[in-house]
C-alpha positions as CSV (number, residue, x, y, z in Angstrom):
1,M,-26.6,13.1,-13.4
2,I,-28.5,14.9,-16.3
3,P,-28.0,18.6,-15.7
4,R,-30.4,21.2,-17.1
5,D,-27.6,22.8,-19.0
6,L,-27.2,19.6,-21.2
7,Y,-30.7,20.0,-22.6
8,R,-29.9,23.5,-23.7
9,L,-27.2,22.2,-26.0
10,L,-29.1,19.4,-27.7
11,Q,-30.3,19.0,-31.2
12,C,-32.0,15.9,-32.7
13,P,-29.2,13.6,-34.0
14,T,-31.7,12.1,-36.5
15,C,-32.9,15.2,-38.3
16,G,-30.8,18.0,-36.8
17,S,-33.8,19.9,-35.4
18,R,-33.5,22.0,-32.2
19,N,-37.3,21.8,-31.8
20,L,-37.1,19.5,-28.8
21,Y,-39.1,19.1,-25.7
22,V,-38.4,17.1,-22.5
23,T,-40.6,14.8,-20.5
24,S,-39.7,12.8,-17.4
25,A,-39.1,9.7,-19.6
26,A,-37.5,11.1,-22.8
27,V,-36.3,13.9,-25.0
28,H,-38.7,14.3,-28.0
29,C,-38.2,15.8,-31.4
30,S,-41.2,17.7,-32.6
31,D,-40.1,17.6,-36.3
32,C,-39.2,13.9,-36.9
33,R,-41.1,12.5,-33.9
34,S,-38.0,10.6,-32.6
35,E,-37.9,9.8,-28.9
36,Y,-34.7,9.6,-26.9
37,P,-35.2,7.7,-23.6
38,Q,-33.6,9.0,-20.4
39,H,-31.9,6.3,-18.3
40,D,-30.2,6.4,-15.0
41,G,-27.6,9.1,-15.5
42,Y,-27.6,9.3,-19.3
43,I,-29.8,10.0,-22.3
44,D,-29.9,7.6,-25.3
45,L,-29.2,10.1,-28.1
46,M,-28.2,7.6,-30.8
47,P,-29.6,8.6,-34.3
48,R,-32.7,6.7,-35.2
49,A,-33.2,4.9,-38.6
50,T,-29.5,5.3,-39.3
51,S,-27.0,2.6,-40.1
52,F,-23.2,2.8,-40.3
53,D,-20.7,0.5,-42.0
54,Y,-18.2,0.7,-39.1
55,V,-19.3,-0.3,-35.6
56,S,-16.8,-0.3,-32.7
57,K,-16.2,-3.6,-30.9
58,Y,-17.1,-1.7,-27.7
59,V,-20.7,-1.4,-29.1
60,A,-20.8,-4.7,-31.0
61,E,-19.4,-6.7,-28.1
62,E,-20.5,-4.5,-25.2
63,E,-21.5,-7.3,-22.8
64,H,-18.2,-9.1,-23.2
65,M,-16.2,-5.9,-23.0
66,A,-18.0,-4.9,-19.8
67,E,-16.7,-8.1,-18.3
68,E,-13.1,-7.6,-19.3
69,L,-12.7,-3.8,-18.7
70,D,-13.8,-3.7,-15.1
71,Y,-15.1,-0.3,-16.0
72,R,-17.4,0.8,-13.2
73,D,-14.8,1.8,-10.7
74,T,-12.4,4.7,-11.3
75,A,-9.0,5.3,-9.7
76,P,-7.0,8.5,-9.4
77,A,-5.1,9.7,-12.5
78,L,-1.9,7.7,-12.1
79,L,0.6,5.9,-14.3
80,A,-0.1,6.0,-18.1
81,A,-3.6,7.4,-17.7
82,G,-2.1,10.0,-15.3
83,V,0.4,11.1,-17.9
84,R,-2.3,11.5,-20.5
85,Q,-4.4,13.5,-18.0
86,R,-1.6,15.8,-17.0
87,V,-0.4,16.6,-20.5
88,L,-3.9,17.1,-22.0
89,R,-5.1,19.2,-19.1
90,R,-2.1,21.5,-19.5
91,M,-2.8,21.8,-23.2
92,L,-6.5,22.6,-22.8
93,R,-6.0,25.2,-20.0
94,L,-9.5,24.6,-18.7
95,S,-11.4,27.4,-17.0
96,P,-14.6,27.6,-14.9
97,E,-16.5,29.1,-17.8
98,D,-15.7,26.3,-20.2
99,R,-18.3,23.9,-21.7
100,V,-16.3,20.8,-22.5
101,L,-17.1,17.6,-24.4
102,D,-15.2,14.3,-24.0
103,N,-16.0,12.9,-27.4
104,G,-15.7,9.1,-27.1
105,C,-15.4,9.2,-23.4
106,G,-15.3,5.4,-22.7
107,N,-16.2,4.9,-19.1
108,G,-15.8,8.7,-18.5
109,R,-12.8,8.7,-16.2
110,F,-11.0,11.6,-18.0
111,A,-14.2,13.7,-17.9
112,V,-14.6,12.9,-14.2
113,W,-11.0,14.0,-13.5
114,N,-11.5,17.3,-15.2
115,A,-15.1,18.1,-14.2
116,D,-14.0,20.2,-11.2
117,A,-12.2,22.7,-13.5
118,V,-15.0,23.6,-15.9
119,G,-18.6,24.9,-16.0
120,L,-20.1,21.9,-17.8
121,M,-18.5,18.6,-18.6
122,V,-20.3,16.3,-21.1
123,G,-19.2,12.8,-22.0
124,S,-20.5,11.0,-25.1
125,D,-20.0,7.5,-26.2
126,P,-22.0,4.9,-28.2
127,A,-21.3,2.2,-25.6
128,T,-22.8,2.6,-22.2
129,L,-19.9,1.3,-20.2
130,Y,-20.0,4.3,-17.9
131,A,-18.2,4.3,-14.5
132,D,-20.4,4.9,-11.5
133,A,-18.5,8.2,-10.8
134,A,-19.2,9.4,-14.3
135,V,-23.0,8.7,-13.9
136,Q,-22.9,10.7,-10.7
137,T,-20.6,13.6,-11.7
138,I,-20.9,14.5,-15.4
139,A,-23.5,14.9,-18.1
140,L,-23.6,11.7,-20.2
141,A,-25.0,11.1,-23.7
142,Q,-25.1,7.8,-25.5
143,A,-24.2,9.2,-28.9
144,D,-22.4,8.3,-32.1
145,S,-19.6,10.7,-32.9
146,R,-20.5,10.8,-36.6
147,K,-23.9,12.4,-35.8
148,L,-23.4,14.2,-32.5
149,P,-26.7,15.4,-30.7
150,F,-25.3,18.9,-30.0
151,A,-26.0,22.2,-31.7
152,D,-23.3,24.0,-33.7
153,D,-20.7,25.9,-31.6
154,S,-21.9,24.4,-28.4
155,F,-18.5,23.7,-26.7
156,D,-15.5,25.7,-25.9
157,K,-13.2,22.7,-25.8
158,V,-13.3,19.0,-26.8
159,L,-11.2,16.2,-25.4
160,S,-10.4,12.9,-27.2
161,V,-8.4,10.1,-25.5
162,D,-7.4,6.8,-27.2
163,V,-10.1,7.2,-29.9
164,L,-8.7,8.0,-33.3
165,E,-6.5,4.9,-33.6
166,H,-9.7,2.7,-33.6
167,F,-11.3,4.2,-36.7
168,P,-10.9,3.8,-40.5
169,L,-10.2,7.0,-42.3
170,D,-13.8,7.9,-43.3
171,V,-14.9,7.5,-39.7
172,I,-12.0,9.7,-38.6
173,D,-13.0,12.4,-41.0
174,A,-16.6,12.2,-39.8
175,Y,-15.6,12.3,-36.2
176,L,-13.3,15.3,-36.7
177,A,-15.9,17.1,-38.8
178,E,-18.5,16.7,-36.1
179,T,-16.0,17.7,-33.4
180,A,-15.3,20.9,-35.4
181,R,-19.0,21.6,-35.9
182,V,-19.9,21.5,-32.2
183,L,-16.8,23.6,-31.3
184,R,-17.2,27.4,-31.2
185,P,-14.9,29.3,-33.6
186,G,-11.5,29.5,-31.9
187,G,-12.4,26.6,-29.7
188,R,-9.7,24.0,-28.8
189,F,-9.5,20.3,-29.4
190,A,-7.0,18.2,-27.5
191,A,-6.3,14.5,-28.4
192,F,-4.1,11.6,-27.5
193,S,-3.7,8.8,-30.1
194,N,-1.2,6.8,-32.1
195,T,0.2,6.6,-35.6
196,K,2.5,3.9,-37.0
197,E,5.7,5.9,-36.8
198,L,8.6,4.4,-34.8
199,S,10.9,6.3,-32.6
200,R,14.6,6.7,-33.0
201,V,14.9,5.3,-29.5
202,Q,12.7,2.3,-30.3
203,P,15.4,-0.3,-29.3
204,L,15.2,1.0,-25.7
205,I,11.4,0.8,-25.8
206,N,11.5,-2.7,-27.3
207,F,13.9,-4.0,-24.6
208,S,11.2,-3.5,-21.9
209,R,8.6,-5.2,-24.1
210,R,10.8,-8.2,-24.8
211,L,11.5,-8.5,-21.1
212,G,7.8,-8.4,-20.4
213,Q,7.1,-11.1,-23.0
214,W,9.8,-13.3,-21.3
215,F,7.8,-13.1,-18.1
216,V,4.6,-13.8,-20.0
217,K,6.0,-17.0,-21.5
218,R,6.9,-18.2,-18.0
219,G,3.4,-17.6,-16.7
220,V,4.5,-14.9,-14.3
221,Y,1.8,-12.5,-15.6
222,Y,-0.4,-11.8,-18.6
223,F,-1.2,-9.1,-21.2
224,E,-4.6,-10.5,-22.2
225,R,-6.7,-7.4,-21.3
226,E,-4.2,-5.1,-22.9
227,A,-4.2,-7.2,-26.1
228,R,-7.9,-7.3,-26.1
229,R,-8.2,-3.5,-25.7
230,K,-5.9,-2.9,-28.6
231,S,-7.2,-5.7,-30.9
232,D,-9.2,-3.3,-33.1
233,H,-6.5,-0.7,-33.5
234,I,-6.4,0.4,-37.2
235,K,-4.1,3.5,-37.1
236,A,-5.4,4.7,-40.4
237,L,-3.5,7.9,-39.8
238,R,-0.1,6.4,-40.4
239,T,2.1,9.5,-39.8
240,F,1.7,12.8,-38.0
241,E,1.4,14.5,-41.4
242,D,-1.7,12.4,-41.8
243,V,-3.0,13.7,-38.5
244,E,-2.4,17.3,-39.5
245,A,-4.1,16.8,-42.9
246,A,-7.2,15.2,-41.2
247,L,-7.5,18.1,-38.8
248,E,-7.2,20.6,-41.7
249,R,-9.9,18.8,-43.6
250,A,-12.2,19.3,-40.6
251,G,-11.4,23.0,-40.4
252,M,-8.9,22.9,-37.5
253,R,-5.2,23.8,-37.4
254,V,-2.5,22.3,-35.1
255,V,-1.4,24.6,-32.3
256,E,0.9,22.3,-30.4
257,A,2.1,18.7,-30.6
258,R,4.1,16.5,-28.2
259,F,5.2,13.0,-28.7
260,W,5.5,10.2,-26.1
261,N,8.6,8.1,-26.6
262,T,7.8,5.5,-24.0
263,V,11.3,4.6,-22.7
264,I,10.6,4.8,-19.0
265,T,6.9,4.2,-19.5
266,S,7.5,0.8,-21.2
267,F,9.6,-0.5,-18.4
268,V,7.1,0.6,-15.8
269,E,4.1,-0.8,-17.7
270,H,5.6,-4.0,-19.2
271,V,7.8,-5.0,-16.3
272,L,7.6,-3.2,-13.0
273,M,3.8,-2.8,-12.7
274,K,3.1,-6.3,-14.1
275,L,5.4,-7.9,-11.6
276,G,3.7,-5.9,-8.8
277,E,0.3,-7.0,-10.0
278,A,1.4,-10.6,-10.1
279,A,2.6,-10.4,-6.5
280,I,-0.5,-8.6,-5.3
281,A,-2.8,-11.2,-7.0
282,R,-1.2,-14.1,-5.3
283,G,-3.4,-16.0,-2.9
284,R,-7.1,-16.9,-3.0
285,A,-9.4,-14.1,-4.3
286,K,-12.4,-13.2,-2.3
287,P,-15.8,-13.7,-4.0
288,A,-16.4,-9.9,-4.1
289,E,-13.1,-9.4,-5.9
290,L,-14.1,-11.8,-8.7
291,E,-17.5,-10.2,-9.3
292,T,-17.8,-9.1,-12.9
293,T,-20.3,-6.8,-14.6
294,A,-21.5,-9.6,-17.0
295,P,-22.2,-13.2,-16.5
296,Q,-19.8,-14.7,-19.0
297,A,-16.6,-16.1,-17.3
298,T,-13.2,-14.5,-18.1
299,S,-9.9,-16.3,-18.3
300,D,-7.7,-17.0,-15.2
301,G,-5.2,-14.4,-16.3
302,T,-7.7,-11.7,-16.8
303,Q,-9.4,-12.5,-13.5
304,R,-6.0,-12.3,-11.7
305,E,-5.3,-8.9,-13.3
306,I,-8.7,-7.6,-12.3
307,V,-8.2,-8.8,-8.7
308,A,-4.8,-7.2,-8.5
309,R,-6.1,-3.9,-9.8
310,R,-9.0,-3.9,-7.4
311,R,-6.8,-4.5,-4.5
312,I,-4.5,-1.7,-5.5
313,R,-7.4,0.6,-6.2
314,H,-8.7,0.2,-2.6
315,Q,-5.4,1.5,-1.3
316,L,-5.3,4.6,-3.5
317,T,-6.0,7.3,-1.0
318,P,-3.9,10.5,-0.5
319,R,-2.5,9.1,2.8
320,S,-1.5,5.7,1.3
321,P,2.2,5.0,0.6
322,V,0.9,3.0,-2.5
323,Y,-0.7,6.2,-3.9
324,W,2.5,8.2,-3.5
325,A,4.7,5.4,-5.0
326,L,2.5,5.4,-8.1
327,F,2.4,9.2,-8.2
328,V,6.3,9.2,-8.3
329,L,6.2,6.6,-11.1
330,T,3.7,8.8,-13.0
331,L,6.1,11.7,-12.8
332,L,8.9,9.5,-14.0
333,M,6.8,8.3,-16.9
334,E,5.9,11.9,-17.8
335,L,9.7,12.6,-18.3
336,D,9.3,10.6,-21.6
337,V,7.1,13.5,-22.8
338,R,8.9,16.3,-21.2
339,L,12.4,15.3,-22.3
340,L,11.7,13.5,-25.6
341,G,8.5,15.2,-26.6
342,R,10.0,16.8,-29.8
343,L,11.2,13.4,-31.1
344,R,8.7,11.9,-33.5
345,T,7.1,8.6,-32.7
346,G,3.7,6.9,-32.8
347,P,2.0,8.1,-29.6
348,Y,1.2,11.8,-29.8
349,F,-0.6,14.6,-28.0
350,V,-2.1,17.3,-30.2
351,L,-3.8,20.6,-29.6
352,A,-5.8,22.0,-32.5
353,E,-8.0,25.1,-32.9
354,K,-11.1,25.5,-34.9
355,V,-10.4,28.0,-37.6
356,A,-12.8,31.0,-37.4
357,V,-14.3,32.0,-40.8
358,P,-14.2,35.8,-41.3
359,G,-17.6,37.2,-40.3
360,Q,-18.7,33.9,-38.7
361,T,-20.6,34.2,-35.4
362,S,-21.6,31.5,-32.9
363,A,-24.8,29.8,-33.9
364,T,-25.6,28.9,-30.3
365,P,-27.4,31.5,-28.2
366,P,-25.5,33.0,-25.3
367,R,-25.8,31.0,-22.1
368,E,-28.1,33.4,-20.4
369,S,-30.6,33.5,-23.3
370,I,-31.0,29.8,-24.0
371,A,-34.6,28.8,-23.4
372,E,-35.4,26.3,-20.7
373,P,-36.4,22.8,-21.9
374,V,-40.2,22.2,-21.8
375,R,-41.4,19.4,-19.6
376,S,-44.8,17.7,-19.8
């Protein structure tokens, strides 16, 4: 889905011009002559003739990552993802008038979960590992967060989930500077990420992790996909003071912060859910359950985890006992944030506001006066 409202926010990511026109095949820049092809459900808005020192593994190894992530299907917002969704949505206080960007959206699931609450939801990511529901539901731009293809002050709110921990410091600064640029003055930015800080209740968290590793050594279940997903974590922002400083450099100030001491969450994720997945994955998998999105074969452990998650996903309807059991677990996991959210640790939720410069006005024309894109 490429809504007309998306075109009204665009600027050329190569030269920064807003002198664009749209044809059935592409978005064209009249100034630098760059062309940005339109694909099924998204526009390729990567900057042309631009190279970056840092390239995410999700871009460099997109074909292999597509295989392991099982990204095309989305499930309801449950378990750890459900906790992220619930906390961030409360922080952002979304409204029907909001234009919202999910900057580094991955497969777009968080944007999909929040699209019903806002006027326009846009997801951007340099890797095109978009879920089917994202392609059908939200506006998608293949874009690099260091040169976003959106005009200044285009968005009321920006969302960032599991992004900052992947970047070196210079990329974090560029990401946050671009985020602030496309936010209107007073606009809000909500993020979930991790630092290297340890919790005062770390022994309780580590107990569940050690128990999980005990089961892994005995071949009961595996953590291959989780290890793969986290293999490029850098955590260049080592402490929450580093987070605050990075936001300040970008022209944003912290409004609210909550920390996620994963005492209950670790037991659910490392023990309870993995034992459940191992039980569900027993027995011979049907051919359809083993279909991957890329031809390269995955390991037996990864295949079993994919099979288990697909079998669970098919049962996640509001009338299913499985859905309600996972919903209760989600609420229990959220207690880690509600009860221990003031206790410093690595995982954090932060809400920041773009600082308005005195006398500054929005550079983006009001919604009703933005010119329609030209088609030829």
